[in-house]
N, C-alpha and C positions, 0 to 999 in steps of 0.2 A: 531659819525655820519660820514658816508662815503660821500664824494662829488664825483659826477660823472661828468666828462667832456663830454658833448654831442656836437657833430659836425653835422651840417646839411649839406647834400650834395644835391644840386639840379641838376637834370639831365633833359635836354629837349629831349623828344622823339617825333618823328613825326610818327604818325600812318599811315598806308596805306591809310586810308580814307582822312586824312589831306593832305598827299602827292598828292593824286589824285585831291583833291579840289584845291590845289595850282597850279598844272599844268593846270587843267581845267579852272582856273581863268585867264590864259594868254589872251584868247580872250576878256575878260572884260577889261583888261588893254589896249589892242589894241583899242577896241571900244571907251574907254574914251579918249585916245589920239587923235583918229580920230575925235570924236565929237567936240573936242576943236581945231581941225585942227592944232595941235601942233606937228610939224615934229621932234623936239628934243625929246619930251616925247615919241613919237612913236619909234624913233630909239633907245632910251635908254632901251627899252625892249629887244633889241637884244644884243648878245655878240659882242665884238670888231671886230671879224673876221667873223661875220654871213653872210649868203647869203639869198637873197630874190628873188624869181622867180615868175613872173606872166606872162600871155600872152604878149609877146613882150618886157619883162623887165627882166633884170638880174642885181641885185646890189650885189656887194661883199664888205662887211665891213660896220660897223655902220655909218661911215661918208657918204658913198655912198647912204645908205638907207635914211639917214637924208636929204641929198641933193635932192634925187629923190622925197621924200615925200613933201618937202618944195615947189618944183616946181609944183608938182601935186595938192597940196592944193591951190595953186594960179592959177592953170589951170584946167585940166580936172576933178579933184576931188573937185573943189570949190563948197561948199554948200552941198556936198554929206554926207551921213551917211553910216557906215558899220555895218553889223550885222553878227553874227556867233554864232553857238552853238556846243559844243562838241558832237560827236557821238561815239567816242572811244578814250580811253587812254591806251597805252601799254607801260609798263615800261621795259627798257633795262638794268636795274640795279637800284641802289639807287640814281644815279646822272643823269640819262638820261631817256627820255621818248619820244614817238611819240604820238602826239595828232592829231586826224582827226576831222575836223569841216565841217559843212554845213552852208552857209550863202551867203552874197553878198553885193553889193553896191546899196543903194537907192539914186536915183537922187533927187535934191532939190525939195521939195514939195510932194514927194511920201511918202505915209503911209505904203505901202506894197512893197515887193520885187518883181520886175518884173522877169519872168522866164528867160529872156535872160541875166540877171545880177546875176544869182545864180552861186555859185562856191562851189566846194569841195576843202578843203585845208589840207595839211599835215604840221605839225609843229614839229620840232625837238627841244625839250626843254632840257636844262641842268641846274643843280643846282650849283650855285656858292659857293665859300667858305663861303659867308655870309648867305647861306641857301636860297637865293632868286632864283627862277626859271627864266631863260631868254631863248630867242630863239637863237638857233645856226643856224637854217635854217627854211625857210618858203617857201611853194610853193602852188599855187592854179591853178586850171583848171576849165573850164566851167563845170557846173553841168551835163549838157546833151551834149553828143558828137555830136548831130545833129545840 
């Protein structure tokens, strides 16, 4: 009787669809941190040296983003909710992508997004060594130029 030694090798492969879902899931992670008004959780979605640009705001680095969001959640963003949905995902290779979203900020008590609070946003996502996607850059602009 011959004995055969079998070795099982497990390989984790990420399909294009899974990769797109992971990147498109970044807004969900941001919305969850925002819903909790958790500045640390919000900032942890960004890379250490990320940038965040919004009208009148430029934060460079995760700590600056955390600090800004902590003050905003205690001030102008207190009680607000954010919404956003992907409209495009463009991969720049296996480790980077640009995500475009449409959404905005709802004031306390609002069920719908008011036109003046709608934004379009560009997100530059990078995959870390752990396979988790993070934001290297985020920028939003008013939805309508008028």
